[in-house]
N, CA, C, O and CB atoms as a CASP TS submission, in Angstrom:
PFRMAT TS
TARGET T0000
AUTHOR 0000-0000-0000
METHOD Language model
MODEL 1
PARENT N/A
ATOM      1  N   SER     1     -12.245 -20.107 -11.101  1.00  0.00           N
ATOM      2  CA  SER     1     -10.717 -19.853  -9.997  1.00  0.00           C
ATOM      3  C   SER     1     -10.217 -18.655 -10.051  1.00  0.00           C
ATOM      4  O   SER     1      -9.438 -18.286  -9.173  1.00  0.00           O
ATOM      5  CB  SER     1      -9.340 -20.727 -10.332  1.00  0.00           C
ATOM      6  N   GLU     2     -10.646 -17.673 -11.296  1.00  0.00           N
ATOM      7  CA  GLU     2     -10.032 -16.313 -11.077  1.00  0.00           C
ATOM      8  C   GLU     2     -10.582 -15.495  -9.894  1.00  0.00           C
ATOM      9  O   GLU     2      -9.914 -14.583  -9.406  1.00  0.00           O
ATOM     10  CB  GLU     2     -10.219 -15.489 -12.320  1.00  0.00           C
ATOM     11  N   THR     3     -11.916 -15.856  -9.393  1.00  0.00           N
ATOM     12  CA  THR     3     -12.157 -15.277  -8.153  1.00  0.00           C
ATOM     13  C   THR     3     -11.719 -15.418  -6.947  1.00  0.00           C
ATOM     14  O   THR     3     -11.588 -14.582  -6.053  1.00  0.00           O
ATOM     15  CB  THR     3     -13.039 -15.357  -7.973  1.00  0.00           C
ATOM     16  N   THR     4     -11.460 -16.719  -6.978  1.00  0.00           N
ATOM     17  CA  THR     4     -10.837 -17.505  -5.507  1.00  0.00           C
ATOM     18  C   THR     4      -9.311 -16.513  -5.478  1.00  0.00           C
ATOM     19  O   THR     4      -8.768 -16.351  -4.385  1.00  0.00           O
ATOM     20  CB  THR     4     -10.443 -19.786  -5.748  1.00  0.00           C
ATOM     21  N   THR     5      -8.811 -16.004  -6.500  1.00  0.00           N
ATOM     22  CA  THR     5      -7.486 -15.852  -6.145  1.00  0.00           C
ATOM     23  C   THR     5      -7.425 -14.548  -6.004  1.00  0.00           C
ATOM     24  O   THR     5      -6.435 -14.027  -5.492  1.00  0.00           O
ATOM     25  CB  THR     5      -6.509 -16.376  -7.021  1.00  0.00           C
ATOM     26  N   SER     6      -8.602 -13.744  -6.492  1.00  0.00           N
ATOM     27  CA  SER     6      -8.461 -12.132  -6.296  1.00  0.00           C
ATOM     28  C   SER     6      -8.877 -12.224  -4.919  1.00  0.00           C
ATOM     29  O   SER     6      -8.828 -11.062  -4.516  1.00  0.00           O
ATOM     30  CB  SER     6      -9.462 -11.006  -7.312  1.00  0.00           C
ATOM     31  N   THR     7      -9.256 -12.964  -3.981  1.00  0.00           N
ATOM     32  CA  THR     7      -9.734 -12.616  -2.826  1.00  0.00           C
ATOM     33  C   THR     7      -8.421 -12.561  -1.934  1.00  0.00           C
ATOM     34  O   THR     7      -8.385 -11.546  -1.238  1.00  0.00           O
ATOM     35  CB  THR     7     -10.859 -13.581  -2.370  1.00  0.00           C
ATOM     36  N   PRO     8      -7.289 -13.446  -1.784  1.00  0.00           N
ATOM     37  CA  PRO     8      -6.286 -13.520  -1.338  1.00  0.00           C
ATOM     38  C   PRO     8      -5.389 -12.189  -1.306  1.00  0.00           C
ATOM     39  O   PRO     8      -4.817 -11.624  -0.373  1.00  0.00           O
ATOM     40  CB  PRO     8      -5.855 -14.495  -1.919  1.00  0.00           C
ATOM     41  N   SER     9      -5.497 -11.856  -2.890  1.00  0.00           N
ATOM     42  CA  SER     9      -4.404 -10.820  -3.178  1.00  0.00           C
ATOM     43  C   SER     9      -4.792  -9.261  -2.432  1.00  0.00           C
ATOM     44  O   SER     9      -3.939  -8.494  -1.987  1.00  0.00           O
ATOM     45  CB  SER     9      -4.284 -10.666  -4.972  1.00  0.00           C
ATOM     46  N   SER    10      -6.269  -9.016  -2.421  1.00  0.00           N
ATOM     47  CA  SER    10      -6.718  -8.170  -1.626  1.00  0.00           C
ATOM     48  C   SER    10      -6.616  -8.080  -0.573  1.00  0.00           C
ATOM     49  O   SER    10      -6.707  -6.978  -0.031  1.00  0.00           O
ATOM     50  CB  SER    10      -7.506  -8.062  -1.670  1.00  0.00           C
ATOM     51  N   THR    11      -6.404  -9.130   0.068  1.00  0.00           N
ATOM     52  CA  THR    11      -6.044  -8.884   1.971  1.00  0.00           C
ATOM     53  C   THR    11      -4.694  -8.990   1.916  1.00  0.00           C
ATOM     54  O   THR    11      -4.193  -8.430   2.891  1.00  0.00           O
ATOM     55  CB  THR    11      -6.680 -10.196   3.298  1.00  0.00           C
ATOM     56  N   SER    12      -3.834  -9.507   1.134  1.00  0.00           N
ATOM     57  CA  SER    12      -2.655  -9.183   1.246  1.00  0.00           C
ATOM     58  C   SER    12      -2.053  -8.102   1.279  1.00  0.00           C
ATOM     59  O   SER    12      -1.080  -7.809   1.974  1.00  0.00           O
ATOM     60  CB  SER    12      -2.245  -9.601   0.663  1.00  0.00           C
ATOM     61  N   THR    13      -2.872  -7.170   0.176  1.00  0.00           N
ATOM     62  CA  THR    13      -2.321  -5.505  -0.256  1.00  0.00           C
ATOM     63  C   THR    13      -2.808  -5.034   1.155  1.00  0.00           C
ATOM     64  O   THR    13      -2.054  -4.406   1.898  1.00  0.00           O
ATOM     65  CB  THR    13      -3.233  -4.483  -1.889  1.00  0.00           C
ATOM     66  N   THR    14      -4.020  -5.336   1.481  1.00  0.00           N
ATOM     67  CA  THR    14      -4.659  -4.317   2.656  1.00  0.00           C
ATOM     68  C   THR    14      -3.275  -4.572   3.968  1.00  0.00           C
ATOM     69  O   THR    14      -2.806  -3.541   4.448  1.00  0.00           O
ATOM     70  CB  THR    14      -6.725  -5.035   3.342  1.00  0.00           C
ATOM     71  N   VAL    15      -2.791  -5.750   4.393  1.00  0.00           N
ATOM     72  CA  VAL    15      -1.794  -6.488   5.266  1.00  0.00           C
ATOM     73  C   VAL    15      -0.996  -5.142   4.859  1.00  0.00           C
ATOM     74  O   VAL    15      -1.181  -4.165   5.585  1.00  0.00           O
ATOM     75  CB  VAL    15      -1.149  -8.278   4.856  1.00  0.00           C
ATOM     76  N   THR    16      -0.058  -5.007   3.671  1.00  0.00           N
ATOM     77  CA  THR    16       0.978  -4.373   3.374  1.00  0.00           C
ATOM     78  C   THR    16       0.747  -2.907   3.501  1.00  0.00           C
ATOM     79  O   THR    16       1.685  -2.186   3.842  1.00  0.00           O
ATOM     80  CB  THR    16       1.391  -4.769   2.168  1.00  0.00           C
ATOM     81  N   LEU    17      -0.434  -2.410   3.251  1.00  0.00           N
ATOM     82  CA  LEU    17      -0.412  -0.917   3.508  1.00  0.00           C
ATOM     83  C   LEU    17      -0.467  -0.477   4.860  1.00  0.00           C
ATOM     84  O   LEU    17      -0.105   0.660   5.163  1.00  0.00           O
ATOM     85  CB  LEU    17      -1.480  -0.281   2.869  1.00  0.00           C
ATOM     86  N   SER    18      -0.967  -1.433   5.835  1.00  0.00           N
ATOM     87  CA  SER    18      -1.206  -1.125   7.403  1.00  0.00           C
ATOM     88  C   SER    18       0.416  -0.933   7.672  1.00  0.00           C
ATOM     89  O   SER    18       0.767   0.129   8.184  1.00  0.00           O
ATOM     90  CB  SER    18      -2.092  -2.572   8.466  1.00  0.00           C
ATOM     91  N   THR    19       1.261  -1.770   7.395  1.00  0.00           N
ATOM     92  CA  THR    19       2.777  -2.074   7.753  1.00  0.00           C
ATOM     93  C   THR    19       3.513  -0.945   7.317  1.00  0.00           C
ATOM     94  O   THR    19       4.292  -0.270   7.990  1.00  0.00           O
ATOM     95  CB  THR    19       3.398  -3.395   7.065  1.00  0.00           C
ATOM     96  N   THR    20       3.144  -0.778   5.936  1.00  0.00           N
ATOM     97  CA  THR    20       3.759   0.416   5.616  1.00  0.00           C
ATOM     98  C   THR    20       3.387   2.120   6.321  1.00  0.00           C
ATOM     99  O   THR    20       4.195   3.040   6.191  1.00  0.00           O
ATOM    100  CB  THR    20       3.500   0.356   4.183  1.00  0.00           C
ATOM    101  N   THR    21       2.156   2.272   6.990  1.00  0.00           N
ATOM    102  CA  THR    21       1.367   3.209   7.497  1.00  0.00           C
ATOM    103  C   THR    21       2.574   3.336   8.569  1.00  0.00           C
ATOM    104  O   THR    21       3.380   4.266   8.573  1.00  0.00           O
ATOM    105  CB  THR    21      -0.282   2.822   7.923  1.00  0.00           C
ATOM    106  N   ALA    22       2.567   2.265   9.465  1.00  0.00           N
ATOM    107  CA  ALA    22       3.287   1.881  10.329  1.00  0.00           C
ATOM    108  C   ALA    22       4.841   2.642  10.633  1.00  0.00           C
ATOM    109  O   ALA    22       5.366   3.295  11.534  1.00  0.00           O
ATOM    110  CB  ALA    22       3.305   0.598   9.990  1.00  0.00           C
ATOM    111  N   SER    23       5.069   2.302   9.769  1.00  0.00           N
ATOM    112  CA  SER    23       6.535   2.429   9.302  1.00  0.00           C
ATOM    113  C   SER    23       6.916   4.017   9.174  1.00  0.00           C
ATOM    114  O   SER    23       7.913   4.594   9.608  1.00  0.00           O
ATOM    115  CB  SER    23       6.739   1.636   7.778  1.00  0.00           C
ATOM    116  N   GLU    24       5.799   4.543   8.436  1.00  0.00           N
ATOM    117  CA  GLU    24       6.197   6.186   7.990  1.00  0.00           C
ATOM    118  C   GLU    24       6.017   6.788   9.052  1.00  0.00           C
ATOM    119  O   GLU    24       6.676   7.794   9.313  1.00  0.00           O
ATOM    120  CB  GLU    24       5.346   6.993   6.850  1.00  0.00           C
ATOM    121  N   THR    25       5.018   6.262   9.949  1.00  0.00           N
ATOM    122  CA  THR    25       4.649   7.176  11.351  1.00  0.00           C
ATOM    123  C   THR    25       6.425   7.325  12.005  1.00  0.00           C
ATOM    124  O   THR    25       6.956   8.421  12.182  1.00  0.00           O
ATOM    125  CB  THR    25       3.253   6.024  12.771  1.00  0.00           C
ATOM    126  N   THR    26       6.844   6.514  12.174  1.00  0.00           N
ATOM    127  CA  THR    26       7.942   6.101  12.933  1.00  0.00           C
ATOM    128  C   THR    26       9.446   7.226  11.998  1.00  0.00           C
ATOM    129  O   THR    26      10.297   7.846  12.635  1.00  0.00           O
ATOM    130  CB  THR    26       8.025   3.996  12.788  1.00  0.00           C
ATOM    131  N   THR    27       9.377   7.194  10.745  1.00  0.00           N
ATOM    132  CA  THR    27      10.403   7.837  10.145  1.00  0.00           C
ATOM    133  C   THR    27      10.378   9.217   9.868  1.00  0.00           C
ATOM    134  O   THR    27      11.323   9.964   9.611  1.00  0.00           O
ATOM    135  CB  THR    27      10.620   7.282   9.119  1.00  0.00           C
ATOM    136  N   SER    28       8.396   9.617  10.009  1.00  0.00           N
ATOM    137  CA  SER    28       8.115  10.802   9.936  1.00  0.00           C
ATOM    138  C   SER    28       8.720  11.850  11.362  1.00  0.00           C
ATOM    139  O   SER    28       8.535  13.064  11.285  1.00  0.00           O
ATOM    140  CB  SER    28       6.600  10.701   9.713  1.00  0.00           C
ATOM    141  N   THR    29       9.214  11.436  12.229  1.00  0.00           N
ATOM    142  CA  THR    29       9.814  12.298  13.088  1.00  0.00           C
ATOM    143  C   THR    29      10.906  12.811  12.457  1.00  0.00           C
ATOM    144  O   THR    29      11.101  14.001  12.702  1.00  0.00           O
ATOM    145  CB  THR    29      10.138  11.744  14.286  1.00  0.00           C
ATOM    146  N   THR    30      11.711  12.264  11.692  1.00  0.00           N
ATOM    147  CA  THR    30      13.094  12.952  11.023  1.00  0.00           C
ATOM    148  C   THR    30      12.382  13.628   9.552  1.00  0.00           C
ATOM    149  O   THR    30      12.267  14.853   9.538  1.00  0.00           O
ATOM    150  CB  THR    30      14.590  11.513  10.608  1.00  0.00           C
ATOM    151  N   PRO    31      12.116  13.185   8.862  1.00  0.00           N
ATOM    152  CA  PRO    31      12.250  14.273   7.807  1.00  0.00           C
ATOM    153  C   PRO    31      10.516  14.090   7.208  1.00  0.00           C
ATOM    154  O   PRO    31      10.056  13.061   6.712  1.00  0.00           O
ATOM    155  CB  PRO    31      13.756  13.876   6.446  1.00  0.00           C
ATOM    156  N   SER    32       9.673  15.571   7.456  1.00  0.00           N
ATOM    157  CA  SER    32       8.525  15.271   7.314  1.00  0.00           C
ATOM    158  C   SER    32       8.168  15.410   5.891  1.00  0.00           C
ATOM    159  O   SER    32       7.163  14.832   5.479  1.00  0.00           O
ATOM    160  CB  SER    32       7.805  15.948   8.157  1.00  0.00           C
ATOM    161  N   THR    33       8.941  16.166   5.053  1.00  0.00           N
ATOM    162  CA  THR    33       8.606  16.709   3.872  1.00  0.00           C
ATOM    163  C   THR    33       8.848  15.145   2.809  1.00  0.00           C
ATOM    164  O   THR    33       8.037  14.677   2.010  1.00  0.00           O
ATOM    165  CB  THR    33       9.699  18.237   3.548  1.00  0.00           C
ATOM    166  N   SER    34       9.966  14.719   3.092  1.00  0.00           N
ATOM    167  CA  SER    34      10.418  13.431   2.476  1.00  0.00           C
ATOM    168  C   SER    34       9.329  12.238   3.021  1.00  0.00           C
ATOM    169  O   SER    34       8.859  11.354   2.305  1.00  0.00           O
ATOM    170  CB  SER    34      12.102  13.097   2.962  1.00  0.00           C
ATOM    171  N   THR    35       9.137  12.373   4.009  1.00  0.00           N
ATOM    172  CA  THR    35       7.954  11.137   4.352  1.00  0.00           C
ATOM    173  C   THR    35       6.406  11.370   3.687  1.00  0.00           C
ATOM    174  O   THR    35       5.579  10.464   3.583  1.00  0.00           O
ATOM    175  CB  THR    35       7.687  11.076   6.182  1.00  0.00           C
ATOM    176  N   THR    36       6.229  12.519   3.337  1.00  0.00           N
ATOM    177  CA  THR    36       4.550  13.201   2.597  1.00  0.00           C
ATOM    178  C   THR    36       5.287  12.561   1.049  1.00  0.00           C
ATOM    179  O   THR    36       4.407  11.867   0.539  1.00  0.00           O
ATOM    180  CB  THR    36       4.089  15.767   2.679  1.00  0.00           C
ATOM    181  N   ALA    37       6.408  12.549   0.253  1.00  0.00           N
ATOM    182  CA  ALA    37       6.111  12.457  -0.833  1.00  0.00           C
ATOM    183  C   ALA    37       6.444  10.803  -0.781  1.00  0.00           C
ATOM    184  O   ALA    37       6.213  10.156  -1.803  1.00  0.00           O
ATOM    185  CB  ALA    37       6.812  13.501  -1.781  1.00  0.00           C
ATOM    186  N   THR    38       6.864  10.273   0.139  1.00  0.00           N
ATOM    187  CA  THR    38       6.921   8.775   0.222  1.00  0.00           C
ATOM    188  C   THR    38       5.431   8.090   0.168  1.00  0.00           C
ATOM    189  O   THR    38       4.868   7.203  -0.475  1.00  0.00           O
ATOM    190  CB  THR    38       7.679   8.365   1.622  1.00  0.00           C
ATOM    191  N   LEU    39       5.216   8.737   0.899  1.00  0.00           N
ATOM    192  CA  LEU    39       3.424   8.218   1.158  1.00  0.00           C
ATOM    193  C   LEU    39       2.593   8.181   0.074  1.00  0.00           C
ATOM    194  O   LEU    39       1.700   7.352  -0.100  1.00  0.00           O
ATOM    195  CB  LEU    39       2.523   9.200   2.104  1.00  0.00           C
ATOM    196  N   SER    40       2.934   9.228  -0.775  1.00  0.00           N
ATOM    197  CA  SER    40       2.238   9.453  -2.008  1.00  0.00           C
ATOM    198  C   SER    40       2.379   8.430  -2.851  1.00  0.00           C
ATOM    199  O   SER    40       1.489   7.901  -3.517  1.00  0.00           O
ATOM    200  CB  SER    40       2.611  10.577  -2.648  1.00  0.00           C
ATOM    201  N   THR    41       3.880   8.073  -2.799  1.00  0.00           N
ATOM    202  CA  THR    41       4.352   7.234  -4.000  1.00  0.00           C
ATOM    203  C   THR    41       3.951   5.890  -3.388  1.00  0.00           C
ATOM    204  O   THR    41       4.246   4.995  -4.180  1.00  0.00           O
ATOM    205  CB  THR    41       6.077   7.372  -4.447  1.00  0.00           C
ATOM    206  N   THR    42       3.358   5.395  -2.214  1.00  0.00           N
ATOM    207  CA  THR    42       3.391   4.046  -1.961  1.00  0.00           C
ATOM    208  C   THR    42       1.922   3.836  -1.950  1.00  0.00           C
ATOM    209  O   THR    42       1.433   2.719  -2.121  1.00  0.00           O
ATOM    210  CB  THR    42       4.181   3.611  -0.666  1.00  0.00           C
ATOM    211  N   THR    43       1.051   5.158  -1.701  1.00  0.00           N
ATOM    212  CA  THR    43      -0.800   4.778  -2.223  1.00  0.00           C
ATOM    213  C   THR    43      -0.763   4.441  -3.464  1.00  0.00           C
ATOM    214  O   THR    43      -1.408   3.467  -3.853  1.00  0.00           O
ATOM    215  CB  THR    43      -2.044   6.093  -2.220  1.00  0.00           C
ATOM    216  N   ALA    44       0.165   5.352  -4.489  1.00  0.00           N
ATOM    217  CA  ALA    44      -0.164   5.139  -6.463  1.00  0.00           C
ATOM    218  C   ALA    44       0.095   3.783  -6.516  1.00  0.00           C
ATOM    219  O   ALA    44      -0.768   3.156  -7.132  1.00  0.00           O
ATOM    220  CB  ALA    44       1.061   6.060  -7.848  1.00  0.00           C
ATOM    221  N   SER    45       1.303   2.916  -5.924  1.00  0.00           N
ATOM    222  CA  SER    45       1.514   1.937  -6.043  1.00  0.00           C
ATOM    223  C   SER    45       0.460   0.647  -5.619  1.00  0.00           C
ATOM    224  O   SER    45       0.114  -0.206  -6.437  1.00  0.00           O
ATOM    225  CB  SER    45       2.533   2.058  -5.580  1.00  0.00           C
ATOM    226  N   ILE    46       0.119   0.663  -4.513  1.00  0.00           N
ATOM    227  CA  ILE    46      -1.002   0.082  -4.126  1.00  0.00           C
ATOM    228  C   ILE    46      -2.238   0.234  -5.028  1.00  0.00           C
ATOM    229  O   ILE    46      -2.729  -0.815  -5.444  1.00  0.00           O
ATOM    230  CB  ILE    46      -1.242   0.539  -2.899  1.00  0.00           C
ATOM    231  N   THR    47      -2.778   1.339  -5.370  1.00  0.00           N
ATOM    232  CA  THR    47      -3.763   1.540  -6.271  1.00  0.00           C
ATOM    233  C   THR    47      -4.041   0.811  -7.369  1.00  0.00           C
ATOM    234  O   THR    47      -5.131   0.304  -7.631  1.00  0.00           O
ATOM    235  CB  THR    47      -3.661   2.533  -6.641  1.00  0.00           C
ATOM    236  N   THR    48      -2.635   0.735  -8.285  1.00  0.00           N
ATOM    237  CA  THR    48      -2.378   0.348  -9.475  1.00  0.00           C
ATOM    238  C   THR    48      -2.544  -1.223  -9.142  1.00  0.00           C
ATOM    239  O   THR    48      -3.144  -1.865 -10.003  1.00  0.00           O
ATOM    240  CB  THR    48      -0.978   0.914 -10.060  1.00  0.00           C
ATOM    241  N   THR    49      -2.033  -2.017  -7.860  1.00  0.00           N
ATOM    242  CA  THR    49      -2.181  -3.231  -7.783  1.00  0.00           C
ATOM    243  C   THR    49      -3.515  -3.743  -7.829  1.00  0.00           C
ATOM    244  O   THR    49      -3.872  -4.811  -8.326  1.00  0.00           O
ATOM    245  CB  THR    49      -1.598  -3.580  -6.814  1.00  0.00           C
ATOM    246  N   PHE    50      -4.421  -2.630  -7.100  1.00  0.00           N
ATOM    247  CA  PHE    50      -5.900  -3.267  -7.115  1.00  0.00           C
ATOM    248  C   PHE    50      -6.488  -3.123  -8.619  1.00  0.00           C
ATOM    249  O   PHE    50      -7.195  -4.081  -8.931  1.00  0.00           O
ATOM    250  CB  PHE    50      -6.983  -2.415  -5.968  1.00  0.00           C
ATOM    251  N   THR    51      -6.382  -2.379  -9.365  1.00  0.00           N
ATOM    252  CA  THR    51      -6.707  -2.114 -10.442  1.00  0.00           C
ATOM    253  C   THR    51      -6.311  -3.565 -11.362  1.00  0.00           C
ATOM    254  O   THR    51      -7.168  -3.902 -12.178  1.00  0.00           O
ATOM    255  CB  THR    51      -6.054  -0.757 -10.769  1.00  0.00           C
ATOM    256  N   SER    52      -5.364  -4.215 -11.287  1.00  0.00           N
ATOM    257  CA  SER    52      -4.749  -5.014 -12.212  1.00  0.00           C
ATOM    258  C   SER    52      -5.659  -6.367 -11.537  1.00  0.00           C
ATOM    259  O   SER    52      -5.934  -7.330 -12.254  1.00  0.00           O
ATOM    260  CB  SER    52      -2.863  -4.984 -12.194  1.00  0.00           C
ATOM    261  N   SER    53      -5.985  -6.320 -10.411  1.00  0.00           N
ATOM    262  CA  SER    53      -6.324  -7.574  -9.915  1.00  0.00           C
ATOM    263  C   SER    53      -7.804  -7.603  -9.902  1.00  0.00           C
ATOM    264  O   SER    53      -8.504  -8.600  -9.724  1.00  0.00           O
ATOM    265  CB  SER    53      -5.717  -7.846  -8.565  1.00  0.00           C
ATOM    266  N   SER    54      -8.242  -6.229 -10.142  1.00  0.00           N
ATOM    267  CA  SER    54     -10.036  -6.620 -10.682  1.00  0.00           C
ATOM    268  C   SER    54     -10.310  -6.689 -11.727  1.00  0.00           C
ATOM    269  O   SER    54     -11.426  -7.065 -12.085  1.00  0.00           O
ATOM    270  CB  SER    54     -11.124  -5.800 -10.433  1.00  0.00           C
ATOM    271  N   THR    55      -8.999  -6.207 -12.850  1.00  0.00           N
ATOM    272  CA  THR    55      -9.240  -6.572 -14.232  1.00  0.00           C
ATOM    273  C   THR    55      -9.074  -8.024 -14.437  1.00  0.00           C
ATOM    274  O   THR    55      -9.241  -8.514 -15.554  1.00  0.00           O
ATOM    275  CB  THR    55      -8.341  -5.831 -15.146  1.00  0.00           C
TER
END
């Protein structure tokens, strides 16, 4: 059962990453420095979610 649940979680996270990247590109036109910091934070959060799902 755990294996089946892990599969949808990974797919959902991947879709969220793509959506976030697209939004960052649009906002990137205004504040370049701020966007870079936000991008790093988002990536860190995604990584943490993957670790929890794997465990």
